[in-house]
C-alpha positions in Angstrom: 102.9 71.1 129.8 103.5 68.2 127.4 99.8 68.2 126.5 100.0 71.8 125.4 103.1 71.1 123.3 101.4 68.0 121.7 98.2 70.0 121.0 100.1 72.7 119.2 102.2 70.1 117.3 99.2 68.2 116.1 97.5 71.5 115.0 100.6 72.4 113.1 100.7 69.0 111.4 97.1 69.4 110.3 97.8 72.9 109.0 100.9 71.7 107.1 98.9 68.9 105.5 96.2 71.4 104.4 98.8 73.8 103.0 100.5 71.0 101.0 97.1 70.1 99.5 96.5 73.8 98.8 99.7 73.9 96.8 98.4 71.1 94.7 95.1 72.9 94.1 96.9 76.1 93.2 99.0 74.3 90.6 95.9 72.8 89.1 94.2 76.2 89.0 97.3 77.7 87.5 97.2 75.1 84.7 93.7 76.4 83.9 95.0 80.0 83.8 93.4 81.0 87.1 95.6 83.7 88.7 95.1 83.3 92.5 95.8 86.2 94.8 95.7 86.5 98.5 94.6 90.0 99.6 96.1 91.3 96.4 99.4 89.4 96.5 100.6 86.2 95.0 100.5 83.3 97.4 104.0 82.0 98.2 104.8 78.5 96.9 106.0 76.8 100.1 104.1 75.4 103.1 105.6 77.6 105.9 105.1 80.9 104.0 101.5 79.9 103.0 100.7 79.3 106.7 102.4 82.5 107.7 100.3 84.5 105.3 97.1 82.8 106.6 98.1 83.4 110.3 99.1 87.1 109.7 95.7 87.8 108.0 93.4 85.7 110.2 92.4 83.3 107.5 91.9 79.6 108.1 94.0 77.6 105.6 91.3 74.8 105.7 88.8 77.3 104.3 91.2 78.3 101.6 91.8 74.7 100.7 88.1 73.9 100.6 87.4 76.7 98.2 90.4 76.0 96.0 89.5 72.4 95.6 85.9 73.2 94.8 87.1 75.6 92.1 89.3 72.8 90.6 86.4 70.4 90.7 84.2 72.9 88.9 86.9 73.5 86.3 86.9 77.3 86.3 89.5 78.8 84.0 90.8 82.1 82.6 90.2 84.5 85.5 91.8 86.3 88.4 90.4 85.7 91.9 91.4 86.7 95.4 91.2 83.6 97.5 91.4 85.4 100.8 88.7 88.0 99.9 86.5 85.2 98.7 86.9 83.2 101.9 86.4 86.3 104.0 83.1 87.0 102.0 82.0 83.4 102.4 81.9 82.8 98.6 81.4 79.4 97.1 82.7 77.9 93.8 79.4 78.5 92.2 79.9 82.2 92.6 82.7 82.1 90.0 82.4 81.6 86.3 85.1 81.0 83.7 86.4 84.3 82.3 87.5 85.4 78.9 90.3 83.4 77.3 93.6 85.0 78.1 95.5 86.0 75.0 98.9 84.5 74.4 101.4 87.3 74.0 105.1 87.1 73.3 107.3 89.3 75.5 110.8 90.6 74.9 112.9 92.3 77.6 115.0 94.9 75.9 117.7 95.2 78.5 118.4 92.9 81.4 119.4 95.2 84.3 117.8 95.4 87.8 114.2 95.9 86.5 114.7 93.5 83.6 115.8 90.6 85.8 113.0 91.3 88.4 110.5 91.2 85.6 112.0 87.9 84.4 111.8 86.5 87.9 108.1 87.5 88.3 107.1 86.0 84.9 109.0 82.8 85.6 107.5 82.4 89.0 104.1 81.7 87.5 102.8 78.2 86.7 103.9 77.1 83.3 101.2 77.9 80.8 100.9 78.6 77.1 98.6 81.5 77.7 99.2 85.0 79.0 102.5 86.7 78.8 105.3 84.5 77.4 108.8 85.7 78.0 110.5 84.6 74.8 113.7 86.7 74.6 116.0 89.2 76.2 118.1 91.7 74.2 121.4 92.9 75.4 124.5 94.5 74.0 127.1 92.3 72.3 129.5 90.7 74.8 132.1 88.0 75.2 132.0 84.2 75.2 131.0 83.9 78.8 128.1 86.3 78.6 125.4 83.6 78.7 126.8 82.2 81.9 127.0 85.7 83.5 123.4 86.6 82.5 122.2 83.3 83.9 124.1 83.8 87.1 122.7 87.3 87.6 119.2 86.0 87.2 119.8 83.1 89.6 121.7 85.0 92.3 120.7 88.4 93.6 122.3 90.3 96.5 119.0 92.0 97.4 116.3 89.5 96.6 118.2 86.3 97.1 118.2 83.1 95.0 115.9 82.6 92.1 112.9 80.5 93.1 113.5 77.6 90.8 116.1 76.5 88.3 118.2 78.4 85.8 120.2 76.5 83.1 122.3 77.8 80.3 121.5 76.4 76.8 124.6 77.3 74.9 123.7 75.2 71.8 120.6 77.3 71.3 122.0 80.6 72.6 119.6 81.0 75.6 118.6 80.4 79.2 116.1 77.9 80.4 114.4 79.2 83.6 111.8 77.0 85.3 111.5 74.9 82.2 111.0 77.8 79.8 113.5 78.8 77.0 114.5 82.4 76.8 116.5 83.4 73.8 119.4 85.8 74.4 119.7 88.2 71.4 122.7 90.5 71.0 122.1 93.9 69.5 123.2 97.5 69.9 120.0 99.0 68.4 116.4 97.8 67.9 116.8 98.2 64.1 119.3 95.2 64.2 116.7 92.7 65.4 114.4 90.5 63.4 112.3 88.7 66.1 110.4 86.6 63.6 113.7 84.8 62.9 113.5 83.5 66.5 109.9 82.5 66.3 108.6 85.6 68.0 105.8 87.7 66.5 103.3 90.4 67.6 105.4 90.8 70.7 105.3 93.4 73.5 108.9 94.8 73.9 109.5 96.0 77.5 112.3 98.5 77.1 114.1 98.7 80.5 117.3 100.3 79.3 116.1 103.9 79.7 118.0 104.9 76.6 115.0 106.0 74.6 112.1 107.9 76.1 110.3 109.5 73.2 108.3 108.3 70.3 111.2 108.6 67.8 113.5 106.5 69.9 110.9 103.9 71.1 109.4 103.8 67.6 112.6 102.0 66.5 111.2 98.9 68.3 108.0 99.1 66.3 110.0 99.1 63.1 111.6 95.7 64.1 110.0 92.6 62.6 107.8 90.8 65.1 107.0 93.8 67.4 103.5 95.0 68.0 103.7 97.2 71.1 106.3 98.8 73.3 106.3 99.4 77.1 108.9 101.7 78.7 110.0 101.2 82.3 110.7 104.9 82.9 108.8 108.2 82.6 108.2 109.0 78.9 108.4 112.4 77.2 106.1 113.9 74.6 102.6 112.6 74.2 103.3 109.0 75.4 100.9 108.1 78.2 102.5 107.5 81.6 100.4 104.8 83.2 100.1 103.9 86.9 98.1 100.7 86.9 95.1 100.9 89.2 94.7 104.6 88.6 94.7 105.4 84.9 95.2 102.1 83.1 91.8 102.5 81.6 93.4 105.1 79.3 95.8 102.7 77.6 93.4 101.7 74.8 95.2 100.3 71.8 98.2 102.6 72.1 101.3 101.0 70.7 103.8 102.9 72.9 103.1 103.3 76.6 105.2 104.2 79.7 104.8 102.6 83.1 106.1 105.8 84.7 108.7 105.6 87.5 108.9 103.6 90.7 108.3 106.6 92.8 105.4 107.8 90.7 103.8 104.4 91.1 104.5 104.5 94.8 102.7 107.8 95.5 100.0 108.0 92.9 97.5 105.4 94.2 97.6 107.0 97.7 97.4 110.5 96.3 94.3 109.6 94.3 92.7 108.0 97.4 93.5 111.1 99.5 92.4 113.5 96.8 89.1 111.7 96.2 88.3 111.8 99.9 89.7 115.1 101.2 90.7 117.1 98.1 94.4 118.1 97.9 95.1 121.9 97.8 98.9 121.6 97.5 101.9 119.9 98.9 105.4 118.6 98.7 106.8 115.0 98.1 110.2 114.0 99.3 111.6 110.6 98.4 114.4 109.1 100.5 115.5 106.8 97.7 117.9 103.8 97.6 120.9 104.4 95.4 120.8 103.2 91.8 123.2 101.9 89.1 123.2 105.4 87.6 125.3 106.6 90.5 129.1 106.1 91.0 130.5 103.7 93.6 133.4 106.1 94.2 133.8 109.8 93.4 134.1 110.3 89.7 132.7 112.4 86.9 129.0 112.4 86.4 126.9 114.5 84.0 124.3 115.1 86.8 124.9 117.4 89.8 126.1 115.6 92.9 125.5 112.1 91.6 129.2 111.7 90.8 129.9 111.3 94.6 130.2 107.9 96.1 126.8 106.3 96.4 127.6 104.0 99.3 129.1 106.8 101.4 126.8 109.8 100.9 123.3 111.0 101.1 123.0 112.8 97.8 120.5 115.6 97.1 119.0 115.2 93.6 115.9 115.9 91.6 112.8 113.8 90.9 110.1 114.2 88.3 107.7 112.0 90.2 105.6 114.8 91.7 105.1 116.4 88.3 104.4 113.0 86.7 101.5 112.4 89.0 99.5 114.9 87.1 99.6 112.7 84.0 97.7 110.0 86.0 95.6 112.5 88.1 95.2 115.6 85.9 93.4 117.6 88.7 96.7 117.6 90.7 98.6 119.5 87.9 100.7 122.2 89.4 99.8 121.4 93.0 102.8 119.2 94.0 106.5 119.9 94.2 109.1 117.2 94.7 112.7 116.4 95.5 114.9 113.4 96.3 117.7 112.3 98.5 119.6 109.2 97.5 120.9 107.2 100.5 123.4 104.4 100.9 121.0 101.5 100.8 120.5 99.2 97.7 116.8 98.8 97.8 113.5 100.0 99.4 112.8 103.7 99.4 110.5 106.0 101.4 108.2 108.7 100.1 107.1 111.5 102.5 103.9 113.3 101.5 103.4 116.7 103.2 99.9 117.8 102.0 97.3 120.5 102.6 93.7 119.4 102.1 90.4 121.1 101.4 88.7 119.1 104.1 89.9 118.2 107.6 91.4 114.7 107.8 90.6 114.6 111.5 93.0 112.9 113.9 95.9 110.7 113.2 93.8 107.7 114.2 91.0 108.7 111.8 93.4 109.2 108.9 95.1 105.9 109.6 91.8 104.1 109.9 90.7 105.5 106.5 93.9 104.2 104.8 93.7 100.8 106.5 90.2 100.3 105.4 91.1 101.2 101.8 94.2 98.9 101.9 91.9 96.0 102.7 89.5 96.8 99.9 89.5 94.9 96.7 90.0 98.2 94.8 93.3 99.2 96.5 94.7 96.0 98.1 97.0 95.3 95.1 98.6 98.8 95.4 98.6 99.8 99.1 99.6 97.9 102.2 99.3 99.0 105.8 102.0 98.8 108.4 101.3 99.5 112.1 104.6 98.3 113.6 106.8 100.3 115.9 109.8 98.2 114.7 109.4 98.4 110.9 112.5 99.4 108.9 113.3 99.4 105.2 114.6 95.9 104.9 111.3 94.5 106.2 109.8 95.5 102.8 112.3 93.9 100.5 110.3 91.8 98.0 107.0 93.5 98.8 104.9 93.6 95.6 102.6 96.4 96.8 103.6 99.7 95.4 103.3 101.5 98.7 103.3 100.6 102.4 101.6 103.1 104.6 103.6 103.6 107.9 100.8 104.3 110.4 103.2 104.9 113.3 104.7 107.9 111.5 101.5 109.7 110.4 101.1 113.3 111.5 97.7 115.0 111.1 96.2 118.3 112.2 92.9 119.6 110.8 93.5 119.9 107.0 97.2 119.2 107.0 99.0 115.8 107.2 102.5 114.3 106.8 102.5 110.7 105.6 105.2 108.1 105.1 105.1 105.5 102.3 107.7 102.7 102.1 108.2 101.0 98.7 110.4 98.3 97.2 111.5 100.4 94.2 112.4 97.3 92.3 109.8 94.6 93.1 106.7 96.8 93.7 107.4 98.7 90.5 108.1 95.6 88.4 104.8 94.1 89.5 103.0 97.2 88.2 104.9 97.0 84.9 103.6 93.4 84.3 100.0 94.5 85.1 100.4 97.3 82.4 101.8 94.7 79.9 98.9 92.4 80.6 96.4 95.2 80.0 98.2 96.1 76.7 98.0 92.5 75.6 94.2 92.2 76.4 93.5 95.4 74.5 94.8 93.8 71.3 
């Protein structure tokens, strides 16, 4: 028995040593602007989680280390690569070449609520680099003397996502926050027209408006009138002719547009899977229901609200409400226009939602096992691995997916399928998964000049 224990212990010690060295290699690659993914996700930056990721996906950490060190030795730079897919395919360092230089782009978060702070966390979790997206400022409404401390505390502590991974320090002398060694100016304004970003050393910036206050060209155009702003990205569905982008589906339509919407969290959750299903089976029609976590828009206790039912206490009630996600899908997949209806039920949980797709197809989807196998294969492909995850657990519940950066997690145990009809369940972290997509859209806007 002691020999078995010792064998496992020695194996773990070897793995931990490899994982520690892999962290060093990842830092060196990050300094060269190499964005390393692991089956479409960022690799966690601690030893235990790195080993867990490798164990869960059947990848040998020693193989990952060997390839990462070879890439460092070769000096590759300015590219995104999936380490797990590369190891799985048996690729060598010589199979990779330095990519195009990543443009340096100033970023401003206009608003600092749930999505704004998750965006800041994601951007600050990256290795320090002077290339790529550079979070230079946040803009919030004028507040009291303790506002900087409160903003920093909200970034550092989060009731849903836990502590910030790193350090957050208030710099009162310069009116900002230093997060993981990077200075973020806090600007106070009630309207975009009040801000001159060039006065703070910010120019040609992408403003990510996460307030939801303006959703049309007239309102969002106020940002473009501010000195130092080049483009605007809205974290909500837009009205008018503004493109609603779901990255991975229709991001190729962004072009050089100066105002773009990243659609909604639910639209991002369902659109990649709907495209996958429509391309394979052809969707005749269907209905989408989202069981959605409550949001800041609702009341904690019963009170007046301009929307129907949302005035009732969010933590005590399931609240029937509307959603434009099903209709918005057609902006990313035009052939689905008029084919989907949608509704929503807000439930007393703070994060992670569930979309239910009840669809009729032109072709038979076969059995439950066949449909699940099709989605699983797609979720493991390089095309869809960043958007779709696959869960085959009898015990999975919503909190299991807090922090998941995939926009949808297919619940295989809940799938129903008969001939050309199927009911499918997609979990999604409506904060983290969506914010990851927002950053991808911002990166595409930056690359497009």
